[in-house]
N, C-alpha and C positions, 0 to 999 in steps of 0.2 A: 565407857565413853572416852574417846580420845580428847586430849587437851592440847591447845596451841602452845608453841614454844614460849610465847611471852607469859602465858598462864603458869607454866612450869617454873620459869625464872622468878616470877612474882612469889609463888609459893616457897621457892627455895630461899628467897630473901627474908620472908617472914620466919621460916624455920631457923635461919642463921641468927636472927635476933634472939631466939630462945636457946641458942647454943647447940642446935641440932645440925652440926656441920656435916656429919656423915650422911644424914638423910638429904641435906641440901645438895651435896655433891652428886647424888644419884639423879636428882631432878635436873641439875645443870647438864649432866651428861646426856639425859634423855632429850633435853631441848636442843643441844648441839647435834645429836644424832638425827633428830627430825629435820633440822635445817640442812645438814649435809646431804641427807637422803633426798630431800626435795630438790636440792641444787643439781643433782644428777639428772633430773627430769626437765631442767630448764634449757631453753634454746638460747645460746649466746652468739653474739656477732663473731665472725671468723676473721675478716680482714682487719688490719690495724686501723684503717680509716673508720670502719664501723665501730670498733672498740673505742676509739677516741671520741666519736660522736656520742656513744652511750655514756662515757664518763662525764661529758659536758651536760648531758641531760640529767644525770644523777646529781651533779653539782648544783644545777639550777633548781632541782626539786627537793633539796635537803631542808629539813625543818630547822628551827632555831637551835634545838639541842645539838644538832650535828653540823651546824653551819661552819664550824672551824675547818671542816674537811673540804669545803667548796674550792678554795684556792689551790690546795695541794692536788685535788683531782683535776683541775684545769691545767696545772703545770704538767701533770702526768699525761694528760691528753696531748699536749703539745709535744712532749717527748716521744710518745708513740708515733705521732704523725711524721716526726723527723727521723724515725728509726733508731732512737736512742733509748737507753735505760735511764729513768729519772734518778738523780742523785739524792742523797740524804737531805741536802739543804733545800731541795724542792719538795720532798715528801717526808718530813720528819715523823717520828713516832707519835701517834695520837694516844691520848689517855681518855678512857671512858669511865665515868663514875659508875661504880657498881650499884649505887642506890637509885639514881635518877636517869642515868644514861647520857648526861651532858658530856660533850666531847671538848677537850682542851688540847692544846699542843704546847709542849714546853716541859718545865720541871714540875716535880711533885711538891710544890710549895703552896702554903695557904690553904684555903678551903674551896670547895666546889662553888663556882659562881652561880649555880642554879639552886641547889638544895642545902648548901652550907656544910656538907660533910667534909671532913678533912681530906685533902687530896691524896693522902697516902692510901686511901681506899680505892683509888682509881686503878683500872687495869690498863697496863701499857701493851700496845699492840706492836710487837717487833716484826720486822720484815720476814723473818724465818723462825718458825717454831723450834727448829733443831738447835738454835743458839743456847737454849736453856734446857734441853731435853735430858742431858746426862751430866753427872758430876765428873770431875777430873778422873777419879779412879774408874768410873763406869765407862767413860769415853776411851781411856787408854786400853781397857780390857776389850772393848768392842773393836777398836782399831786392830788389835792383835789377832782377833779371831776371824774377821771377814775374809782375808785372803784364802783361807782353807775352803770356805764356802764357795768362793768364786772359782777356785781350782776344780772343785768337784763338778760344778755346773759346766765348765768349759770342756769337760770330757764327754759331754753328751751329744755332740753334733758338730757340724761345720761352722766354725766361728766367722767365716767370711760371708755367709749367706745373709741377705738382707732380712731385717726383722719384719714383723707383721705390717702390712700396708706400706711397705717400702721404708720402714724405719731403720734405725741403727742396727747394724750387725753386732754380734757379740764382740767382735774385735774392736769396732768403733766405740762401743760402750766401755770396754776396758781401757781404750785410749783416753776416753774422757776422764775416767777415774784416775789414771796415771797423771794426766795433766793437772787435775784438781789437787792431788796430793803433792805434786811438785810446787804448786802455789802455797799450799799449807806448810810445807817444809821451810820455805823461805820466811814465812810469817812467824814461825816458831822462834827462829833466831832473832828476828826483829823485836818480838814481844818479850823474850827473855832478857834481852839487852836493856829494856826499859826506855824511858825517854818519850813515851807516847808517840810512836812512829806513825807516819801516814801510810795507810794500806790501800793500795790501788785496787780498783775493781777490775777483775780479769774475766773475760768471757771464755771459760774453759770448755764450753759445749761446742765450740766451733772446731771441727776436726779438719786437719789438713791432709789426712790419708797417707802421711809419710812415715808412719811408725813401722817398726820391724815386724816380722811374722809374729803370730799370736803367742807362740811359746816364749820367744825372746822378750816380747812385750810384757808377758806375765812375770817372767823372772825379774825384769827390771822393776816392775811394780812391787813384787814381793820384797826385793832387796831394799828399795826405798822405804817400804812400810816398816821393815824391821828396824831400819835406822830411826825412823820417826818414833816408834814405840820405845826404843832404847833411850832416846833423848827425853821424851816425856816422862819416862819412869824415873829419871833423875832430876826432875824440876823441883826446885825448892818451893815449899808451900806458898810463900808470899808471892812468888813470881807468877802463879796461876792467875792472879788478879791484876797483873800489869795490863795497862790499857793501851790501845791504839785507836787511830781514827780512820775508819773505813769510809771511803767516799760514797758508797752506796748504802751502808747499813749504820753509819754513825759510830759511836763509841762502842768498842768491843774489847773483851778481855781474852787472854790466852785460853782460859777455861771455856769461854763461849766458842772460840774458834775450834778447839778440840771437840767440843760437843757437836758443832755443826758438821765438821768433816766426818766424824764417826757415824753420825746418824744419816748423813746424806747418802753414803754408799749403799746401805741396805735397801733404799728405795729403788735402786737399779737392779737388784737381784732378779726380780720378776722379769724385767726387760731383757736381761741376759738369758734367762731360761726360755722365754718366749721366742727369742731369735733363734734358738737352737732346736726348738721342738718341731 
């Protein structure tokens, strides 16, 4: 008999109380899998106006335990309607108590306002999973190997042909990756220097179509990547935890930025391959 995700999480919580963390992780994974699978079957609004209206409806229907999300959701709806990306000050990271589900916004201080559990047990929801996906050595290793995978994919077809349903061509996808690592290269220097720099939000997915031919673009991409890997390989241990303030994602470290950019690229490999198939 199948169990609902909330039943799986409840059982995981009870097992954790008994020190059965390895069993609990399996149940939490099953719950997340079920939620993600069902989400692929849901019909969501397409236009930004419809999405904004949905956000307001969700905000109005939140229960007391998640009430802290109402105002950030309304701010996000307003940003969508104006064609903007909401900044961190409008949509800060929520903290969800792993015991009772109460949502708070702010620091991990004191106790849960609902169940009294120490707030260090709350789970922080960051804007992007990839910020914490890899340690500095793992991120550096991944950054060094991805170009070879991309080079092999580019040899399989016409890089200028539009992707499925008129999506990005392989050339445009590579241009996006080159633009993204250009932003990352600048942030590396800022964060190594210290002083908690301000890191501007850059929309690198907007292509201007002015890049060189694909071979020249790839060589420029690979050259810059080699430079990035060389710099990161020489970073002092303490410098990985130097912080900056990103206007979209809040406080981030050099380690988190390396993790983000290293894990961002592989999500585009299927896009590259599909455009060439």
